[in-house]
N, C-alpha and C positions, 0 to 999 in steps of 0.2 A: 504494500500500499504506499503511496506517494501522496503527500498533501502539499497543495500549492494556493497561493493567496488570489486575491483578486486584483491586486496591482503588483507591478513589480519596481523597486527601487533601482536605477541604475548603479552598477558597480563602477567607481572611478578606473579610467584605463591605467594600467599599469606593466608598462614593457617586460617588466622583470617579474611578471606574477607567475605565484607559485599554485601548483595545481594540489590539492588539499582533500582528506577526508576527515569527518568528524566522526568517532566513534561515542555514541550517548547521547540523546535529544533532551537531557537535563537541562537545568538552569545553565552549567558550565558549558555544557555542550551548544547551546543555542549562542549562547554569547560569543563562544568563540568562531562560530559560523558568521556572525554578524559581523565581527571585528573584521573578520578576513576580507569578507564580502566590501566593507567599508575602505580598506585597505588598497582594494584592487587585487586581489586574489582569487581563484578559481574555486570554490568549493563545489565539489563534484557531488556530494552528498553528505547528508547526517544520518548515520544508522541507529538505529535502536531496535533491542530483541524484542522489546514486547510491541502486541498485535495493535494494542489503543491504550490511550493514558487515561486514567481516572483521576478524580480530585483527590490525591492522595497527601498525606503527610498533613501538618496543621501550620503553628506559625513561622515565619519566616522573615527576616530582616534584610532591607536594602539600604545601605549606606549613601549618603552625598558623594563618597569616592567611588561606587559603581555608577549611581545614576550619571554624574557628569561624562563619564565615559558613553553610556549610553545614549544621553542626549547628543554628544558628539557625533554618534555614528548614526544619527538622525530617527532615532528612536523617540518616539512620543512619551516621555518618562511620565507625563499628567496620567497616561493609562494607570500607572502604577499607583502614582499620590493617593489618585481617587478611590481605588481600593483598599488602601492602606488604612490602619487604626489612625482615626482623627484626632485621638486625646493629644491635648499639647504636652502633658508631662507624665511622669511615671511615678511611683511611689514604691520604697522600699520600706518593709514592715516587719514588725517583731513576731518572730513564728505563735506565740501563746497567745497574744491580743492583739494582734495587728495595728498596734502602736508604729505611728510614722517614725522611721528613722533618718530617713533621707528623702528628698524631693528634688527632680532635676529633669531638664526636658528631655521628652522621649528621644528627641534626634541625639543626645549623648550618648545613648544606648545601642540603638538598633537601625536607626534612620526610621523607613517606612516598615510597619509589621504588618503582614496580610496573611493570608492563605497559601500555601506554597502550589497549591493546584492552581488556583487566581492567576498568582505571579507567573507560572508554567504557561497557561493558556496565551498569556502576553506576550511571554517570549517567543513559545511558538508560531504565534500569530507574525511578530516581527521576523522570524527567518520566513516564512510563506509569502510574505509582502516583497521578498527581495528574489524571489523564484528558486530558493536554494531547496532542491528536493529532502523531504525527509521521509525516510524509509522504513516504515515501520516492520517488525516480523524477520527482522534481518539482525542474526544473531553471529558474532565473529567467533569461528572457533579455533582458528592458527592465524598466526603472524610467519612472513618470512621477511626477516631482516636483512633486505639487500638494497644496494646501490644500483642504480641511480633513484630506483623507486621500488620500496618495499610494498608487499603483497600480501593482503590479507584474504583467508577465505572464509566464507558465510556457512552456515550450516546448510543451506540448500546447495552447496557446492558451487556457486560461483566464486570468482575470484576478482578483486578488484586492487587496483593500483596506484598511488600518486606520489607525487613530489613529498609530501608528507603525510603523517597519519596522525592525527592527535586523538588521543584516547582521554576522554572526558567520561568516562563510565563508573565512574565512583570508585570506593575502597575495596571492589572485589573485581576489578578490570583483570581481564586477563592479560594486558598489557604489563603489569606489575610485574610479575615474576620474571617477563620477557628481559624489562628495562634491568631489574635487580641483579638476575641470574641466580636468583635463590626463592623460596618463598619465604614470606616475613608473616607469620600466623599472628593474629591478634591474640593480646594480652587483656586479661580482664583489668580493668580500671579501679576495681572497686566500687564503682559506681552504677547505677542502673536509674532510668527514666522510666517513669509510668506516664504516659501522653494520653489525653482524649480531646476532641474536637466536636463538638456537637450543636444541634439546636434546640433550648431549653423548651419543653412542653408547656403548656398553660399554668399546669399545678406547679411548676417550677415558679413560672414569673409572677403567681399569686401567692406564693408562699414568702413570708416577710424574712423567714430564716434562711432562704436560698437565693433572693434576688436583689441583695445588696449593689452588686456589680452587673446587673442588666439593665440599667437605667441610661447606657449610651456608651460611647467608646472609650476604655480605659484598659490601663496596664498595671498591675501591681506585681510585687514580689515579696514573699514571707522569707524569711531567713532566719534558721535555727542551727544549732549544733549539728555537724554532718548532714544537713538537708536544706533544701530551699523549694519552693513552690511559687511558679511562674502563672501569672492570669491574664488571659488577654481576650479581650470582648471586641467584637468585629460586627459592623452594620447595624450601629446604634443599638448593641444589646440582642440582635438576631441570632447573633452566634459566639459560642464560648469556648475557649480552650484553658487546658490547664496542663501543668506539665510539672511533676513531682520527682526529683532527683533525689537519690538517697543513696546510702551505704548498701551494696549488695557483693555477696560473693559467689552467687549461683554461677554453676558452670552451664551457661546456654548458648548456643551458637549464635555468633552475632547475627541479627537480623532486626529488621524494621518493622515486623510484621508479626512478631511473636503476640499473641493474646496476652494479656495482662489479668492478674489475680486481683478483682475488685475487694475482695475479702480482707487482701494483704493491704493493698490501698487504705481500707477503712481502718485498718490498725495502725497505719502509719501516721494517721491524721488525727488518732484520739486528742491529743493535745494541743491541734491547730486551732487560731481564732476562730470562734465560731462564725463569723462573717463569710467565709469562705469553706468551712469544713464542711458544712451541710449540703451545699451543692456539689461539692467533690464525692461526699458518700451517698448522694442520690444518682451518680452517675451509672449509666447501664453496663459500660464495658470500655476497656484503655486498651491500649497497647503497651507491650513491656519490653523498652529497647534497653539492652546492656552496652553500656558504654565501654569499648575496648579501646586500647592504647595501642600504637605502633610508634615505634621509634623515629625520628625524622628520616628520611630516605637520603641516601650518600649521592644519588643521580634520579634524573627524571626522564633521561633521555636514552634510547637504544645505544647499546654499545656498537654494533656492527656498522650500520648506514649513519645513525645519528638521526635518522629521519623518522622515528617514532617516539613523539612525546608525550608526556603525562600531562594532565590539566585538571584543577579541580580538585574535587573529593582523592581521587587518583593518586595524587601526591601531595596534597595536604589538606586533608578533612580537619575541621574545626569543632571543638566544644560546643554544645548549643549557648555556655555562657559567653562565647567570644560574641557572637551575634553577628559574625563576620564571613562566614564560609561562603554563601554565596556572593558575596560582596569580593571576596578576596578571589574567587574563581572569575570573576568579571574584569579585575585588573589582571591577572594572569593573559586573559584571552585578548587582552589590549596590548600588552606587554610581547607576547608572541607575534602577534601580528604587526607589531612595530618591527621588529627584530627582522622579521621576513622582507620587509617593505626597505630594510637598508642593507641587504646584501647586496651583491654585483651580478648575481645570476644562480641558476639552480644548483650549479656545483658548489656555491657557498653556504646551502642549506644547514649544513652541519655546525657552520660558524653561528648560524642566527638560533640554534635551538639550544646549544650549548653556551650562548651568551644569553637566553631567555632563563635558564635556570638558575645562573648567576646572580643576574639581575634581580630574581623572585625570593630565592631562599630564604635570605635573611628577614626582607619584610613578612611572609609569610608566618615565618617561625616566631616573628617578635608578635604578631596578632595571635597566633594559637597560645603562647605563652601567657598574653593576654588575658584569656578566655580562662587558662588554669589558675592565675591570680585571683580573680572575681571570684570565683567558685570557693577556692580555699579560704579568701578573706569572709566571707559570707558564710562558710560552715565553720570559722573558727571564732569569730567577734563575740559571739555568746556564749562561749565555753567558759565553765565555771567562774562565772561571772554573777555579780548580785542581779536579781532581775529587774531591780530599780535603776541600775547605773546609767547613768546618762553614757549612750554612746557617740563619739565623735562622727558626725555626718561622711567625712571625707574618709571614713574608715570602712564604709559600706557602698559609697558611690560607684558607678558605673566611670570608667576611663578610659572610655574607647575615642574620645575628641580627636586625639592627636591621628588617628586614621585617617579622618576625613579629608584633609586638604591636600592630601596625595594625589598626583595624575599619573598614574603608572607608565602612559604614552609618554609624558615629558620626562620622567625619568629615565625611560629607555633611550630617549634621542639624548639626554643630557650626558647620560654615561655609556654611551655607545662606543666610543673612540677607544676609552681606557678599557672596557670589558672585552672589546674585539681583538686587541693587542694580547691580552691575558690568553684569550681562547686561541689565538694564531700559535702563541708560543707553546701553548701544551700541545696542539698538534703537531709541532715542530719536534717536541721532544718526545712523541709518541705515547704520552700519558696524560690523560685528564685528571684534574685533580676531584678528588670527590668534596659534595657538599658540606659533609660532616663527617 
């Protein structure tokens, strides 16, 4: 199945255009296709193994660092802003009673928070407007890492090749072991998330013990020792989302669709602020997401041809507390497309991909660490302290502001000459330095 939009936005002429294939039609893959098109490269197709997309997932944030790039690529970002959470501020509350410990603009945390499925629909439409084919039901089962064009084999038996193949198909990407030359099995982080997204029925809306946060768009966080709960209301209170992060040592395979145990959820919220606990208890079902940890990758690019590159969650997955996973994928898309436009021809694709990983690694690692720091601060600030002790708001505030002014494309252009010289030196020496 291929999807095409009603209108086509022309790609700028680029005499050094690279032919590309994007694997994975999620937000990162869509961003990569849009960025490549904008920079004048030919996107042969975007492949995804599922046959159709549903309205999957729950809350997702897109920051100004992502929106400025999307706008530069001629995407109407007002479409995102209109369906995002309209609350001006977010509140960070004490677990037990909901006392507000800090309040700050919502833009400081995640930018525009909306439903992942709604945002995904917008991204898919942006791809289709550019007449980039999205091929559903196209599962990649094998790679041939050869120069000048690597080859992929689909489950159907069809083979496709391109100047560069971008694997944006998530943490379980088949390209990861190819690039790494080894398996990197997930390690339990010791935490898990119960997640739910639903439309509250009339009985909940009319119940004063449940409807405190159903009067309009709002975002709240309840923090306590080794746990926190995020609440997000969309469409003026029509849709409700909660995410409960808690300690967990269960050995369950890494999955985003594992059914959750609502009895366990009810046990975990026994001592939670009653203004939010009751609607959580009344939730019919949830998902159980085991948060697994992976060490930062030493490389994002295949060793043979240097023409298969990882992007997004396939190389820099983020914790939910980072609120930057999708935004960093958009940044990486912009950086890679820029690098491909700065080389002198197809024979230099390897310089572009190796420059891309060097340009992006430190930035994404700092963004990941920022999410880890926030989780640790939230989970530790109320440990072994007097319940009535005043908490310094700065100890619990989200500190993402430094991320938003960044322009990934401008950064790539500014640092290109220096990074290119490093990469060329490594090729001359016959050894590519690991990222970490």
